[in-house]
Structures are given as C-alpha cells and as structure tokens.
C-alpha positions in Angstrom: 3.9 -25.8 63.1 7.1 -23.8 62.7 6.6 -20.7 60.2 9.4 -19.0 58.5 8.7 -15.7 56.8 10.9 -13.3 54.9 9.0 -10.1 54.0 11.5 -8.9 51.4 14.2 -10.9 49.5 16.8 -8.2 48.9 19.4 -8.3 46.0 17.0 -9.7 43.4 15.6 -7.9 40.4 12.1 -6.8 41.7 10.3 -7.4 45.0 9.4 -10.7 46.4 8.8 -12.4 49.7 9.0 -15.9 51.1 6.8 -18.1 53.4 7.6 -21.5 54.6 6.2 -23.9 57.2 7.3 -27.1 58.8 5.2 -29.6 60.8 7.1 -32.0 63.0 10.1 -31.6 60.8 8.4 -32.4 57.6 7.9 -30.0 54.7 4.5 -28.4 54.7 4.8 -25.3 52.4 7.3 -23.2 50.6 6.0 -20.3 48.6 7.4 -17.3 47.0 5.2 -14.2 46.6 5.7 -11.3 44.3 5.3 -7.9 45.6 4.8 -6.2 42.3 1.6 -5.6 40.3 0.9 -7.3 36.9 2.2 -4.9 34.2 0.0 -6.2 31.3 2.7 -5.8 28.6 1.0 -8.4 26.4 -2.3 -6.5 26.5 -0.6 -3.2 25.9 0.7 -4.5 22.5 -2.7 -5.6 21.2 -3.7 -3.7 18.0 -0.4 -1.9 17.9 1.9 -2.1 14.9 4.4 -5.0 14.7 7.5 -2.7 14.9 6.4 -1.4 18.3 6.7 -4.9 19.9 10.5 -5.0 20.1 10.6 -1.5 21.7 7.9 -2.2 24.2 9.1 -5.6 25.2 12.6 -4.3 25.9 11.0 -2.3 28.6 10.0 -5.4 30.5 13.5 -5.5 32.1 16.4 -3.1 32.5 18.9 -6.0 32.9 17.9 -8.1 30.0 16.3 -5.7 27.5 18.4 -7.0 24.6 17.1 -10.6 24.6 13.5 -9.4 24.9 14.0 -7.0 22.0 15.7 -9.8 19.8 13.3 -12.6 20.8 10.4 -10.3 19.8 12.2 -9.5 16.5 12.8 -13.2 15.8 9.2 -14.1 16.4 7.9 -11.3 14.2 10.3 -12.2 11.4 8.8 -15.7 11.3 5.3 -14.2 11.1 6.4 -11.8 8.3 8.5 -14.4 6.4 11.8 -12.6 6.8 15.1 -14.4 6.5 17.9 -12.5 8.3 21.3 -12.6 6.6 24.5 -14.0 8.2 25.6 -10.4 8.8 22.4 -9.7 10.9 22.6 -13.0 12.8 26.3 -12.5 13.8 25.6 -9.0 15.3 22.6 -10.4 17.1 24.5 -13.2 18.6 27.2 -10.6 19.6 24.5 -8.6 21.3 23.3 -11.5 23.4 26.7 -12.5 24.5 27.5 -9.0 25.5 24.3 -9.0 27.6 25.2 -12.3 29.2 28.5 -10.9 30.3 27.1 -7.8 32.0 24.1 -9.5 33.5 26.0 -12.5 34.9 28.7 -10.2 36.2 26.2 -8.1 38.1 24.3 -11.0 39.5 27.1 -13.4 40.3 29.4 -11.0 42.1 27.1 -8.3 43.6 23.7 -10.0 44.2 24.5 -13.7 44.9 28.2 -14.2 45.6 28.2 -12.1 48.9 25.9 -14.9 50.4 28.8 -17.4 50.1 31.1 -15.3 52.2 28.5 -14.3 54.7 28.3 -10.6 53.9 24.8 -9.1 53.5 25.9 -5.5 52.9 27.5 -4.9 49.4 29.5 -2.0 50.7 31.2 -4.2 53.2 31.7 -6.9 50.5 33.4 -4.3 48.3 35.6 -3.2 51.2 36.7 -6.8 52.0 37.2 -7.7 48.3 38.1 -4.5 46.5 40.3 -6.3 43.9 37.7 -8.8 42.9 34.9 -6.1 43.0 36.9 -4.0 40.6 37.6 -6.9 38.3 33.8 -7.8 38.1 32.9 -4.3 37.4 35.5 -4.0 34.6 34.2 -7.3 33.0 30.6 -6.1 33.3 31.5 -2.6 31.8 33.1 -4.3 28.8 29.9 -6.2 28.1 27.8 -3.0 28.6 30.0 -1.1 26.2 29.8 -3.9 23.4 25.9 -3.9 23.9 25.8 0.0 23.5 27.9 0.1 20.3 25.8 -2.7 18.5 22.5 -1.9 19.9 22.6 1.9 19.8 22.5 2.5 23.6 23.3 0.9 26.9 19.7 0.0 27.9 16.8 -0.6 25.5 18.4 -1.1 22.2 17.2 1.1 19.2 19.5 -0.1 16.4 18.2 -3.8 16.2 14.8 -3.9 14.5 12.6 -6.2 12.6 14.5 -7.0 9.4 18.0 -6.3 10.8 19.8 -3.1 11.9 19.1 0.5 11.2 22.8 1.4 10.7 26.1 -0.5 11.0 27.6 -0.3 14.4 30.8 2.0 14.6 33.4 -0.5 13.5 36.5 1.4 14.9 34.8 1.4 18.4 33.8 -2.1 18.1 37.4 -3.1 17.1 38.8 -1.2 19.9 36.7 -3.1 22.4 37.4 -6.4 20.9 41.1 -5.6 21.1 40.6 -5.8 24.9 39.2 -9.3 24.8 42.3 -11.2 26.0 42.6 -8.9 29.0 39.0 -9.2 29.9 39.2 -13.0 29.6 42.1 -13.0 32.1 40.0 -11.0 34.5 37.1 -13.3 34.2 39.4 -16.4 34.8 40.8 -14.7 37.9 37.2 -14.1 39.2 36.5 -17.7 38.7 39.5 -18.8 40.6 38.4 -16.6 43.4 34.8 -18.0 43.3 35.9 -21.7 43.5 37.7 -21.2 46.8 34.3 -20.6 48.4 32.3 -23.6 49.7 28.8 -24.0 48.3 26.0 -25.8 50.3 25.9 -29.5 49.9 22.4 -30.0 48.5 20.9 -31.9 45.6 17.4 -32.2 44.2 17.2 -33.9 40.7 15.0 -32.1 38.3 14.3 -31.7 34.6 16.7 -29.2 32.9 15.4 -27.5 29.8 17.4 -25.3 27.5 18.2 -24.7 23.8 20.6 -27.3 22.4 22.2 -28.0 19.0 25.3 -30.0 17.9 27.2 -27.1 16.4 27.3 -24.5 19.1 26.4 -23.6 22.7 22.9 -22.4 21.7 21.8 -19.0 22.6 20.0 -17.7 19.5 19.2 -20.9 17.6 18.6 -24.6 18.5 15.7 -26.7 19.6 14.3 -26.8 23.1 15.9 -29.8 24.8 14.4 -31.7 27.9 17.0 -33.6 29.9 14.5 -36.0 31.6 13.2 -37.5 28.3 16.1 -36.4 26.1 13.5 -35.0 23.8 13.7 -32.0 21.4 10.7 -29.7 21.0 10.2 -27.5 17.9 9.4 -23.9 18.9 6.0 -23.9 17.4 5.0 -27.0 19.4 6.5 -25.8 22.7 3.3 -25.0 24.4 1.9 -28.4 23.7 4.3 -29.6 26.3 4.9 -26.6 28.5 1.9 -25.2 30.1 1.2 -21.9 31.9 -0.9 -22.1 35.1 -2.7 -19.2 36.9 -2.2 -19.3 40.6 -5.1 -17.6 42.6 -3.0 -15.8 45.1 -0.3 -14.8 42.7 0.4 -12.1 40.1 2.9 -14.5 38.4 2.0 -17.7 36.6 3.6 -21.0 37.1 4.9 -23.1 34.2 5.0 -26.8 34.2 6.0 -29.7 31.8 3.7 -32.7 32.0 2.5 -31.4 35.4 6.1 -31.3 36.7 8.6 -28.6 37.5 11.8 -27.8 35.6 14.8 -25.5 35.8 16.1 -23.1 33.1 19.2 -21.0 33.1 23.0 -21.3 33.3 23.0 -24.6 35.2 20.5 -26.1 32.8 22.4 -25.0 29.8 25.8 -26.4 31.1 24.1 -29.7 32.1 22.6 -30.0 28.7 25.3 -28.6 26.5 28.6 -29.0 28.4 30.4 -30.3 25.3 29.6 -27.1 23.3 31.2 -24.8 25.8 34.3 -22.9 24.5 37.7 -24.3 25.6 38.5 -22.0 28.6 34.9 -22.2 29.9 35.0 -26.0 29.7 38.4 -26.0 31.5 36.9 -23.9 34.3 33.8 -26.1 34.8 36.0 -29.2 35.0 37.9 -27.6 37.9 34.7 -28.0 40.0 35.1 -31.7 39.7 31.3 -32.2 39.7 29.4 -35.3 38.7 27.3 -34.5 35.6 24.5 -33.7 35.5 24.9 -31.4 38.5 21.6 -31.3 40.6 22.8 -28.7 43.1 21.0 -25.6 42.2 23.4 -23.5 44.3 25.9 -24.2 41.4 23.8 -22.0 39.1 26.0 -19.2 40.4 29.2 -21.0 39.3 27.6 -21.9 36.0 27.0 -18.1 35.4 30.6 -17.3 36.0 31.7 -20.1 33.5 29.3 -18.6 31.0 31.0 -15.2 31.3 34.2 -16.9 30.3 32.4 -18.7 27.4 30.8 -15.5 26.2 34.1 -13.6 26.1 35.5 -16.4 24.0 32.5 -16.4 21.9 32.6 -12.7 21.3 36.1 -13.2 19.8 34.9 -15.8 17.4 31.9 -13.8 16.3 33.9 -10.7 15.7 36.3 -12.7 13.6 33.3 -13.8 11.5 32.0 -10.3 11.4 35.3 -8.9 10.1 35.3 -11.5 7.3 31.7 -10.6 6.3 32.5 -6.9 6.2 35.1 -7.6 3.4 32.3 -8.8 1.1 30.6 -6.7 -1.6 27.4 -4.7 -0.6 28.0 -5.5 3.1 26.0 -2.5 4.4 23.0 -3.6 2.4 23.0 -7.1 4.0 22.3 -5.5 7.5 18.7 -4.7 6.6 16.2 -7.0 4.8 13.3 -5.4 3.0 9.7 -6.8 3.5 6.1 -5.9 3.5 3.5 -6.5 6.3 1.4 -9.5 5.9 -0.9 -11.7 8.1 1.0 -14.5 10.0 1.9 -16.1 13.2 5.4 -16.3 14.6 7.1 -18.0 17.6 10.7 -17.6 19.0 12.7 -19.0 21.8 16.0 -17.7 22.8 18.3 -18.0 25.9 18.1 -15.0 28.2 20.7 -14.8 31.0 18.2 -16.5 33.3 17.0 -19.1 30.9 14.6 -19.8 28.0 12.4 -16.8 26.9 9.4 -17.4 24.6 7.6 -14.8 22.4 4.6 -15.3 20.2 2.7 -13.0 17.9 -0.1 -13.1 15.4 -0.4 -10.2 12.8 -3.1 -9.0 10.5 -2.5 -7.9 6.9 -1.6 -4.4 8.1 0.9 -5.6 10.6 -1.3 -5.0 13.6 -0.8 -7.4 16.5 -3.8 -9.6 17.2 -2.3 -11.8 19.8 0.7 -11.8 22.0 2.2 -14.1 24.5 5.4 -14.0 26.4 6.8 -16.6 28.9 9.8 -15.3 30.9 12.5 -17.6 32.4 11.6 -16.7 36.0 8.0 -17.7 35.3 9.4 -21.2 34.1 11.7 -21.9 37.1 9.6 -20.4 39.9 7.7 -23.6 40.7 11.0 -25.5 40.6 12.6 -23.1 43.1 9.7 -23.5 45.4 10.1 -27.3 45.1 13.8 -26.9 46.1 13.0 -24.8 48.9 10.5 -27.4 50.1 13.3 -30.1 50.1 15.7 -27.7 51.7 13.6 -26.5 54.7 13.6 -29.7 56.7 17.3 -29.9 56.4 17.6 -26.4 58.2 15.7 -27.2 61.3 18.8 -27.6 63.5 20.4 -24.4 62.3 20.1 -21.0 64.1 17.5 -18.6 62.8 20.1 -16.4 61.1 21.8 -19.4 59.4 18.4 -20.7 58.2 17.3 -17.3 56.7 20.8 -17.0 55.0 20.5 -20.4 53.3 16.9 -19.7 52.1 18.1 -16.4 50.7 21.2 -17.9 49.1 19.1 -20.5 47.3 16.7 -18.0 46.0 19.4 -15.6 44.8 21.3 -18.5 43.2 18.4 -19.0 40.8 18.7 -15.2 39.8 14.9 -14.5 39.7 13.7 -11.4 37.8 10.3 -10.4 39.1 10.0 -7.6 36.5 10.1 -10.2 33.8 7.8 -12.5 35.7 5.2 -9.8 36.2 5.3 -8.6 32.6 
C-alpha cells in the first residue's frame, strides 16, 4: 500500500490536511481532515434575540461575512413575515456581487492560480507576474470598497439588518466607485486573458451540480435550488428533505449528501446550470475556453470564478442603474427600512456564497428569541465530492514524481476553494 499524506494544505481559508492510500494502483482512500475545532455558532445563538443572528453569523468567516449576514437576514425575514422593498433588495444584491468580486479575486489569483504556473511562494509569484498581481489587487479593492460603502465597513457589515438598512449608503461615494466600472471590467478581462494561457490538468469526473437557478437572472439572492442530475427544482423549505447532513466520527465537519450521493456547488456548478443567464462579457469569456457543457473538470472551478468576476462587475453596473432610478422616487429613504414586530415563526433561506450554496434556518418564539438554528455552509456541501474527485485522481498520479503528485493534489483541493472556517461553524 502506498500512502500519501500532506499535513497542511496551505493557501486555503483555514487549516486542513490530506491522507490518501493506493493499493496495487487502485484507489483505497482519500480523506480531508480539518485541523480546527468546532466553533458551535449554532449553539451560541440559541435563546438570543433574532437581531443578533446576522451579527454573529457574519463572524463565521472573514472572507464571506456579507453572504452569512444577508442569508441570516433573509431567513429571519421569512420567520417574521417581512417583505423587503425593491430598494432593499437592490442594495443587497450589490453587496453580494461586491463580495464575489473581492473573494474570487483573492482566491483565484493568490491562492489557486500560482499552482498552474508551478510557483508555491506567493512573493515569487508577484515578482514574476507583477502586472497581473497589481490588476488582481485593484479589482479586489474595488469590490472591497463597494462592500464597505453599502455594508458600513469592509468586514462584518453593520448597515444591513433585519428589515433593510440602518442608513442609506453615501451616494456620492457609491457613484464615484461605479464610475470606475468600465476600467475595472477591462482589468478583469485582461486577467482572464492571462489565465486562459495556462494549461489546466486534463481530468473529468461527472457529478451532480447544485445551485440556485431562475429564468430571469444569474441567481445569487433569489431562485430555486436546481439539481443538474435530475433537472429538479427544490423549494427552500423542502431542501433538507433531499439534502442530508451526516456526522463523520473522525471529523469536526459534517458531510452533506443528496440521495446518498455527492454533489458540487460553487462557481463551476453555477455556470454549468445557468450559463445562459451570464452577462454578455462573462458569457463571451467562458466561450473562449471552448469547453463541452456541462464541464466535468473541477479544476475549471478556478476559471469559472474569474468569469464570475467579469459577470459581477457587469451586474453591479445594471444594479446601480436600477438603484439610481429608485432614488428618484418619492419617500425613497423610508423604503430602505421596513417596520415590523417580533412574532413566533420559522424561516429558511438559501443564497449563493462565492463558494456555493449557503443555507440558514431559524425558529423564533413570540419575543423574537431563537429556539432553533441550522446553518449548512458550501464547503460542508462539496467536501465529500472533493474527496470523491481526489479518489479518482490518485490512481492517475502513480507514475508521477512525488513533487508532481503532491502539487496536483493541492491544486485540485485549492481549485474547489474550501473554507474551513465556514465548515467548522
């Protein structure tokens, strides 16, 4: 038996290790182990007031706090019978797209992309590709600044709350940032042109791709959960009838299955399921890859993230145009916050985090205290599928050198963009 062990997978959010084993060239085991303790966020929230949930859940992750904050708010608004206005929804969608831009820019170009050019040290990567590194940082910074203006601060938003927004974002600052959108789009397209010159590993493993999907838009905030294998749509409140969490004895992170099978969520899943809803420049970029659809090569999740950066920049432009029109209407400021009273209820919400589907569920009593909470993060959903892909990949690596083998294993793991902080929530 040949054993492959990596004690620490660097350049992922959080700490994890890998162990794999081959017997006579056949797959025996491929397992990812988290090196962080369970954080018990769901238990921390029990018996606390509903308005604390969006604040607490944002602390699950420093990279994707916005989508935790907003998914929590969306679920609580269902429980409290709150109907957000168009003004509120537009700003929320702008927040999520801003988060996608900065999260994807960070992961794609500084955590995952160096694998493709064989550079393990990011300082060496920046020295070799200073122009591209600068472009990636400038695109990311634009997303970060947009998130700050709308959400109230760069990390862990304080302006977005149950019922809407505390105050209107500074319009002049927002206008100034959106005035840069064409220049930022050019930079993102230049980064994509740089990326497609690199050769990705030739590997395929068909799987079930699950994401939000709707006919009218590339779904981030709204839409039903779509399963590519059965072409089935799931209502949010019925999601856990099909998708099941499983406790693994040796692990701090649950695995999630659909009908006992694995599935993938994230950028590649979204593009496979909703390619036609991509914005024009993003669609053109993906077509340049000349891939057969659906694409079953998980290494291309990296390219899908870069294409989504382009999509989100285009989407920010459209959303800001809608927001400008809404601002001209009477009593605009009053439409940014909906009044309500606490009441008993149960609420569910699914949104698209940068890494895939994020599920929040709450039950409240009549005073608005939380009686039950449940959060399922994207990494928890795709971890079993990643292990399955690694199991298929391992036998193909037997004739490679040790360093080549280790690099490909790490490249696949990082292509998925795992977030262990979210997984150990």
